[in-house]
N, C-alpha and C positions, 0 to 999 in steps of 0.2 A: 578910550581904551580900545586897543585892537584885539580881536580874537584870532587865535591860531586854529586853523582847520587842517586836519590830516587827510590824506587821500583815502578813499573808501577801501581800497584793497589792503591798506595797512591796518585799518580798523577791523576788517573782517579777519585778517590773519591773526591779529592779537586776540580777538574773541575766540577763534578756533583753537589757538594755543592754550588759552586759559581753560576752555572746556575740556581739552585733551588732558591737561594736567589735573583738573578736578576729577575726571573719570579714573585716572590712574591712582590718585590719592584715595578716592572713595572705595574702589574695589580692592585695595590692598595688594596691588600687583607687586611681585617681587618677593613676597613673604612666603615662608614654608609653613604648611599646616602640620598638625601632629602626624606621626608615622602610624597610620591605620594599617593593621594587619602585619606589623613588623615581627611579632613573635607568634610562633605556632607551637602547639603542644601535641605530642603523640603519646598515647598510652598503650602499653603492651602487657597483656595479662597472660601468665603461664603458670599452671599448677599452683594456684593460690597466691602467687606473687604478682604485683603490679609494678612495672617499670614506667617511670614518667620521664620523657625527654622534652626539653624546651629548646626550640631552634630560633636563632636570630636570623631572619631572612635577609637582613641588610648586610651583615658581616659574614654569615655562614657558620657562626659558632653554634655548636650543639652541646648542651649540658645535660647530664643526668641529675634528676632531682631525687635525692634520697631523704636525708634528714634535714634538707634545706627548704622544706615546704614553707610557703608563705613569705619567703625572702625575695627582694628584687633580683632581677637577672644578673646584675653585675656582682652580687654578693654570693651567688650560688657557687660552691666549691666544685661540685661535680665529682666524677670518679677519675 
């Protein structure tokens, strides 16, 4: 039975390619993480009243939170 041998440079290239693919797969390259710091809140207090504004820093939408406290951002009606 004859054995087939590959040139060393082909073997090293294949090993390097497999290592690079393993590195990309294990580090999770290409995926997006959660949007940290996407929403910011500003409180303004004046003569006994407190106004709450929530800002979406990705889209630039600013909403006033009145009776909508505790709701997700997309369900806040605002003013």
